[in-house]
C-alpha positions as CSV (number, residue, x, y, z in Angstrom):
1,M,138.2,173.8,130.3
2,E,137.0,174.2,126.8
3,I,140.5,174.9,125.6
4,R,141.8,171.8,127.3
5,K,139.3,169.6,125.6
6,E,140.3,171.0,122.3
7,E,144.0,170.4,123.0
8,K,143.2,166.9,124.0
9,S,141.2,166.4,120.9
10,I,144.1,167.6,118.8
11,G,146.6,165.4,120.7
12,T,144.3,162.4,120.2
13,L,144.1,163.2,116.4
14,I,147.8,163.5,116.1
15,S,148.2,160.2,118.1
16,D,145.7,158.5,115.8
17,L,147.4,159.9,112.7
18,T,150.8,158.7,113.9
19,R,149.4,155.2,114.7
20,D,147.6,155.0,111.3
21,I,150.7,156.1,109.4
22,T,152.8,153.5,111.2
23,T,150.2,150.8,110.5
24,L,150.0,151.8,106.9
25,F,153.8,151.8,106.6
26,R,154.0,148.3,108.2
27,Q,151.3,147.0,105.9
28,E,153.1,148.3,102.9
29,I,156.4,146.7,104.1
30,R,154.5,143.4,104.4
31,L,153.1,143.8,100.9
32,V,156.6,144.5,99.5
33,K,158.0,141.4,101.3
34,T,155.2,139.2,100.0
35,E,155.3,140.4,96.4
36,M,159.1,140.3,96.3
37,S,159.0,136.7,97.6
38,E,156.7,135.9,94.6
39,K,159.1,137.7,92.2
40,V,162.1,135.7,93.6
41,E,160.1,132.5,92.9
42,Q,159.5,133.7,89.4
43,A,163.2,134.4,88.9
44,E,164.1,131.0,90.3
45,S,161.7,129.5,87.7
46,G,163.3,131.5,84.9
47,M,166.8,130.4,86.0
48,T,165.6,126.8,86.1
49,M,164.2,127.1,82.6
50,L,167.5,128.6,81.4
51,A,169.4,125.7,82.9
52,V,167.1,123.1,81.5
53,G,167.1,124.8,78.1
54,G,170.9,124.8,78.1
55,A,170.9,121.1,79.0
56,V,168.5,120.3,76.2
57,A,170.5,122.4,73.7
58,Y,173.6,120.5,74.8
59,A,171.8,117.2,74.2
60,G,171.0,118.5,70.7
61,F,174.7,119.1,70.1
62,L,175.4,115.6,71.3
63,I,172.8,114.3,68.9
64,L,174.4,116.2,66.1
65,L,177.6,114.5,66.9
66,A,175.8,111.1,66.9
67,A,174.3,112.0,63.5
68,A,177.8,112.5,62.1
69,V,178.7,109.0,63.4
70,L,175.6,107.5,62.0
71,G,176.3,109.1,58.7
72,L,179.4,106.9,58.5
73,S,177.5,103.8,59.4
74,L,176.5,101.0,57.0
75,Y,172.9,102.2,56.7
76,L,172.1,104.8,54.1
77,E,169.5,107.0,55.9
78,P,170.0,106.9,59.7
79,W,172.1,110.1,59.7
80,L,169.1,112.0,58.3
81,A,166.9,110.8,61.1
82,A,169.6,111.8,63.7
83,L,169.8,115.2,62.1
84,I,166.1,115.8,62.4
85,V,166.1,114.7,66.0
86,A,169.0,116.9,66.7
87,A,167.3,119.9,65.0
88,V,164.2,119.4,67.1
89,A,166.2,119.1,70.3
90,L,168.0,122.3,69.5
91,I,164.7,124.1,68.7
92,V,163.2,123.0,72.0
93,G,166.3,124.0,73.9
94,M,166.3,127.5,72.3
95,I,162.6,128.0,73.0
96,M,163.2,127.1,76.7
97,V,166.2,129.5,76.8
98,V,164.1,132.4,75.3
99,K,161.2,131.7,77.6
100,G,163.5,131.5,80.7
101,K,165.1,134.9,79.7
102,S,161.7,136.5,79.4
103,H,160.9,135.4,83.0
104,L,164.0,137.3,84.1
105,K,163.2,140.7,82.5
106,A,163.0,143.6,85.0
107,R,159.4,144.5,84.2
108,N,158.3,141.0,85.2
109,L,160.1,141.3,88.6
110,M,158.7,144.7,89.5
111,P,156.4,144.6,92.6
112,E,153.3,145.9,90.7
113,K,150.8,145.5,93.5
114,T,153.0,147.4,95.9
115,V,153.6,150.2,93.4
116,E,149.8,150.5,92.8
117,S,149.1,150.5,96.5
118,L,151.7,153.2,97.1
119,Q,150.2,155.3,94.3
120,R,146.7,154.9,95.8
121,D,148.1,156.0,99.2
122,K,149.8,159.0,97.6
123,D,146.7,160.0,95.8
124,L,144.6,159.6,99.0
125,A,147.1,161.6,101.0
126,Q,147.1,164.4,98.4
127,K,143.3,164.4,98.3
128,H,143.1,164.9,102.1
129,T,145.8,167.5,102.2
130,L,144.1,169.9,99.7
131,P,143.6,173.4,101.2
132,S,140.1,173.9,102.8
133,H,138.8,176.1,100.0
134,Q,139.6,173.4,97.4
135,T,138.0,170.7,99.5
136,T,134.8,172.6,99.6
137,Q,134.8,173.0,95.8
138,Y,135.0,169.2,95.4
139,S,132.4,168.5,98.0
140,H,129.7,170.6,96.1
141,R,130.0,168.3,93.0
């Protein structure tokens, strides 16, 4: 009888361990899905900024063309004003392009929370799988 209880206890422990590992794995998968969804939204934002930045830069190019036309007009100074507006539009466009590109860098798209969580799980698993003589050393501290 005593042996049977011990076997049942081991079986229960193995069953609990299997269930806990399955639960942990499912939670990690949910975390990856959630975090990757956030990263996809960030990538979409970056791509939108790139598109808008390109459109603004294109508008700056059109303004430069308008400045050339105004330079030929009857007024003496309107072309200078058009050049300034064009330069500002180009600068704004370039800033948006640079900012959009920075949103698309690989380090910004990494699922950091998931990586940290997996590292904690790994550390915890390693801590609990130390040989018994090492475990007693740590428990005395």
